[in-house]
C-alpha positions in Angstrom: -12.0 30.4 -25.2 -13.8 27.2 -25.5 -15.5 25.6 -22.5 -14.0 22.2 -21.7 -15.8 20.6 -18.7 -13.1 17.9 -18.3 -10.6 20.4 -17.2 -12.6 21.7 -14.2 -12.8 20.3 -10.7 -16.4 20.0 -9.5 -17.2 22.2 -6.5 -17.9 19.1 -4.4 -14.4 17.7 -5.2 -12.7 21.0 -4.4 -14.5 21.3 -1.1 -13.7 17.7 0.1 -10.1 17.8 -0.9 -8.0 17.0 2.2 -4.4 17.2 2.8 -2.3 16.4 5.8 -2.3 14.0 8.7 -5.4 13.2 10.7 -5.4 13.9 14.5 -4.7 10.3 15.3 -1.8 10.2 12.9 -0.4 13.4 14.5 -0.8 11.9 17.9 0.9 8.6 16.8 3.9 10.6 15.4 4.2 12.6 18.6 4.2 9.5 20.7 6.7 7.8 18.5 9.0 10.9 18.7 8.7 10.8 22.5 9.6 7.1 22.6 12.6 7.6 20.3 13.9 10.4 22.5 13.4 8.5 25.7 15.1 5.3 24.3 18.0 7.3 22.9 18.4 9.1 26.3 18.0 6.2 28.7 18.0 3.2 26.5 17.2 -0.4 27.4 20.5 -1.7 26.1 23.7 -2.0 28.3 25.6 1.2 28.8 28.6 0.0 26.9 29.2 1.9 23.7 29.3 -0.5 20.8 29.2 0.5 17.1 25.7 -1.1 16.7 24.4 0.9 19.8 25.9 4.1 18.4 24.3 3.4 15.0 20.9 2.6 16.6 21.0 5.8 18.7 21.9 7.8 15.6 19.1 6.2 13.6 16.6 6.9 16.4 17.6 10.5 16.6 17.3 11.0 12.8 14.0 9.3 12.8 12.7 11.5 15.6 14.0 14.6 13.7 12.3 13.5 10.5 9.0 12.8 12.3 9.1 16.3 13.8 9.7 17.7 10.3 6.7 15.9 8.9 4.6 17.3 11.8 5.9 20.9 11.0 5.1 20.4 7.3 1.7 19.1 8.0 0.9 22.3 10.0 2.1 24.5 7.2 0.1 22.6 4.5 -3.3 23.7 5.8 -2.9 27.4 4.7 -1.3 26.4 1.4 -4.2 24.1 0.6 -6.6 26.9 1.5 -4.8 29.4 -0.9 -4.9 26.8 -3.7 -8.6 26.1 -3.0 -9.4 29.8 -3.2 -7.4 30.3 -6.3 -9.2 27.5 -8.0 -12.5 28.9 -6.9 -11.6 32.3 -8.3 -10.5 30.8 -11.6 -13.8 28.9 -11.8 -15.8 32.1 -11.3 -13.8 33.9 -13.9 -14.2 31.1 -16.4 -17.9 31.1 -15.8 -18.1 34.9 -16.4 -16.1 34.6 -19.6 -18.3 31.8 -20.8 -21.4 34.0 -20.1 -19.8 37.0 -22.0 -18.9 34.7 -25.0 -22.4 33.3 -25.0 -23.9 36.8 -24.9 -21.7 37.9 -27.8 -22.6 34.9 -29.9 -26.2 35.7 -29.5 -25.7 39.2 -30.8 
């Protein structure tokens, strides 16, 4: 197995790899979901049911549902990223050990 440094991620890059939403982004999404829910429940538009009003309500509900889905996925990404990081770290250690064994065998 030949050592190819271009294929490895540096430890610094592996440790600083971030995935997901920041706390501010999460808060913005939660506020947006709340706004969509309130507008679709009470609404600022007249009570008459028009096709446009029905369509806007439907879009608002779908957008709120999709926003909630994004938040759920973000919460689930953290453990997945940690597993990937640990797996990468393990493969780096194994590769270093194999490189040491190969170097020792070449020396005789």
